[in-house]
N, C-alpha and C positions, 0 to 999 in steps of 0.2 A: 589623503591622510585618513587613516582608520581611527575609529573610536571604540572604546570598550563600553558595553552596556551591562549593568548589573541589575538583576531582577529581584524584587521583594514580593512575597515573603520566601520564595523558593531558594534564593541564594545562587541561582544559576547566572552565568555570564556568557557573553558572546561578543564577537567583534563585527562592527559594521564598516565595510569598505567605502571609500569616497564615492558619492553618487548613488549609493544603495539605500533603499528604505530600511527602516528598522525591522519591519515585518519580513521582508525578503531575506535579510541577513539571518534573522532568527530561524526561519523555515529551512534555509540552506544548511544551517548547522544543527538541525534536528530539534529545535525548540518551538513548541506550538502554542500560539495565542489564538483566542477566538477571532474569526474574521468571516466576512461574507462576500463582499464584492472585490476587495483589494483595489478599489479605484476611488476611495474617499467619500462615497455617498452613504453607505449604510450605517456607519458608526460602530459596527460590532467590535472593532479592534481598539476602541477608545481606552486609553490607560493614563495613569497619573505620572507626570515627570516630577520626581522628588528632588533630584539634583541634576544640574546641567541644563542645556538649552537645545532646542530643535528648530528647524526651519522647514518651509514648504516651498520648493523651487517654483511651483506653479500657483502659488497663493494658497491661502487658507482653504482647505477642502470643504465642500458643502455639508459634510456630515459632522462638522465641528462648529459650534456656535462661538460667537465672539466672547461671551461670558465664560464658556468652558475653556477657551484658549487662555484667557486672562487668569483663570484659576489653576493653570498648569496641566490641563488635560491635553492629550495629543492623539492623533490618529496614526497608529504605527505603520499603516500601509502606505502613507504618503510622507511621513516625517523623516527628515534626515538629521542626524546629530551634528551639532556645531561643537560639541565637546564630549568628553566621557559623560555617561548618563547613569543615573539610578532611576529605575522605573518601579512603580507599584502596579502589578498586573496579574491577572488570573491566567494561569497556564492550563492548557488542555492535557489531561493525563488519562482520561477514561472515555469510552464510547458514549457514556451518558452525558458527557459535557458538551457534545456536539448536536445541534438540532437537526432533525430529519427534514429535508427540503424536497419539494416537488418542482421540477424544472424542465423546460424544453431544452433540447440539444440538437446539434446538427452533426451528421457524419462527415468529419473533416477528411478522413483518410481510411481506406480499406486495403489491407495487405494480406496476401496469401502466404502464410508462414510454412505450411507443409500441406500434405495431401488432404488433411481433414481439419486444419486449424486456420482461422483467419484472425487478424488483429484489427480491431476497430479503434480509431481515435475519434473521440467525441468532443465537440466544441460547444461550450455553454454560451448563452447570449452575452453580448458585449457588456463588460462590467460585472459579470457574475463569475464566482468561483465556488467549487464544492469543497468544503473542509472535511477531512476524514482522517482516520488513523490507518496506518499501513496495515493491510490485511482485510479491511472491511469491503463490503460489496454494495452494489446498487441494484435496484429493480428497474427493468423496462416495464412501463405501464401500457398494456395493449388496449386496443379500442374496445374489446369485448369485456374488459374489466380484469382479465388475467394479468399475472405478474410473471416475469422471467428474470431471474437473478444471476448476476455475474460479478466476480471479484475484480476489483481494480488492480491493475498490474503496475501502474506508475506509483512512485512514492509521493507522499503528501507535499513535499516541497516543490515538486515538478508538476504543477496542477494547471498549466496552460491548456492541456488536453487530458481527457480521461482515456486511459488505455485499457482495453479489454482483450482477452484471448478467448475465442469462441470455437469450440469443437463441434463439428457437424455430427449430429445424431441421426442415424438412418430413420426416416419416417417422422422425425421431429418437425412439427409445423413451423416453429419459430426459427430453428437453425436452417431449415430448408429455405426459408425466406431470406435469412442473412446471407447464405451462400449463393443463392441463385437469382435473387431479385433486388436486394438492398443495394442502393447506389450512393455514392458520395453526394453530399449536400441534402440528403433526406433528413427531414426533421422528425425526431422521436421525442418521447417524454420519459424522464427518469425520476426515481425517488431514492433518496439516500442521504447519508450513508447508513448502512445497517450492519449488524453483526458485532459479536464480542471477540472475534479472532484478531488479535493485534499483539505486538511485542510488549512484553512486560519489562520495563527498563530499570526497575529497582532491584536488579540482581546482577551478580557477576559470574554466574554459573555458565559453563560452556553450553552451546546450543547445537542441537541436531535438528536440521530441517528435513522432513520427509515429504516429497511431492509426488503425486501420482498424476500423470497426464497433464491436463491444463491446471491442475493444482499448483503448477509452477507459477501461475499468475500472482496470487496473493503472497506467495513466498518471495517472489521477485520484488514486490513492493516493500516487504519487510526488510529484505537484505539491503536494498538500495537506501532505505531510510536509515538503517543501522550504520551503513558506510558514511552517509552524510553527517550523521551525528557523531562520528568518530568513535563508535563503540569498539572496544578492543577485545571483547570476549571471543574465545575460540568458537568458530562456526563451521559446521560441516553439512553440506547439502547433499542429500541422496535423492536422485530423481529417477523414479521408476516408470518405465514405459514398455511397450511390447517390443518394438524393433527400432533400429537406428534412425529410421526416417521420422519417428515420433518425437525425437529430441529436437523440437522445432527452434529453440534458441540455444543450442548447445554451445555455440561459439561465445555467447555472452557469459555463460556459467564458467567456461574455461578461462575467459579473460579475467573474471573475478579471482579465480584460483591463482592465476599467474601474477596478478597485481597486488593482492591483499595477503599479507603475511599470516593473518589469523584465520584465513578461509581455505577450506578444502572442498573438493567436488568429486562425487562418485556417481556417474550415471549407471543405471542398472536396467538390463534388458531381460524381460521374462520370456520372450519368444524371438530371439534373434534370427533374422533371415540368413540363409546361406550367403547371400551377397554382402552381408554386413561384415563378414570376416572379423567377428567380434572377439576380442581377447580380454575385455573388461569383465565387470561383475555381471552375473546372470542369476535369474531366479526371482523370487518375490522380494521387493525392496525392504520390507520389514524384517525379513529373515537375514538379509545381508547386514542390516544394522545390528540386529541381535547377535549375529556371529562375530562382528568386529568390535562390539562393545558389550562384553559379558557382564559388566557391572555398570548399570546406568543410574546408580543412586545419586550421583553428583551432577546430573544433567537436567536440562529442560529440553523438551521436544515439541516442535511446532510442525503440524502435519496438515496437509490439504489435498483432497482427492476423493476417490471413490469410497463409499461407506465401508465396503468390505476390507479395504486396505486400512482405513482408520481404526476399525474395530479390531482387526488382527494385530495391528501395532499396539493397541492398548493392552491386549492380553499378553503379548510377547514381552513388552517393555516393563510392565509392572511386575512380571514374573522375574525380571532381572534387576529389580531394585528401584525402578523409577517410581517415585510417589505419584499417584494418580492426579493430584492437583497440579503437577508440573507437566501434564500432557495437554497441550493446547491444540484443538483440532477444528477444522472446517470441513465437514463431510458434505460432499456435493449430493445432497439427498433432499427429501422433503423437510422443509424447515418446520419448526413447531407451530407456526401460524398457518401451516397448510400451503404456503407458497413453495413452488419448486425451486430449490437452491442447488444448482449444479454448476454455477460459475464457469461456464465454458463447455458444458455438456447438457445444456437445457434443451428439451425438445420443443 
């Protein structure tokens, strides 16, 4: 039997299915509450039950004291509703709401996606989860003190593993290591989440996504988050790469376009190979967008990829009516703090 949960003061509501925790249901439907471990120990997801009752199938979790339970407090990661509920809870809406954490992780899986891109899945220690907003990134902390930053490709509600798309950079020390030496079960250290690139959800404007190369990673996270949240705004993804072989998850984007009535997908090749037999869009991805959308005044654009693409898009799109404050970008370049931010193309 499902139960409805209403949240104060936001007024948001969602449904919890039988056997599901309140936090899992909220994340599944795109509502973010603070959390740390998702296993009942840290207490970060503690909230007030204003109306209704909850239960804990495995007993009261260690992160909740007897006094807190008696006064109506609940740990959302473990609590199951016994009735419809009204909660008083703080929701996460901005990057500043989420604490940056320093954690060890293990390489759970390493997959070759194409000739120069691998996908890593990272597993945090038992009982640990990393809360983040779709579009943010993490740093690898190297032994010599350097950082290497990569965008997370998984959506926030799917946080069992952290998914990264890493492109091999010729002569890049770190990506050479990832491609040639890094093995599954290797322990690494990460820090995050970082970055202000994330979906602004207080809008009903249509969205254009412009990804360049492995800029697809944070865009994937945002799209899958929007789908989970049931956002119905029109969305159009343009993914610019050199040749057909560089569209390393093309089938996934095509599946979105086939399944979602509000979603369109246009891959763009700048240098198609003869064997590609390509009949789709060609050229620079920002030019294709500008050509197909001569009036951008009513849109929001989210872009991730090489700095030259991000900068060219800004000039082209603002010239066609896009307000600069609606151009949200994640350029894979040197971050302001001096750390190399290439999210899939770090050397």
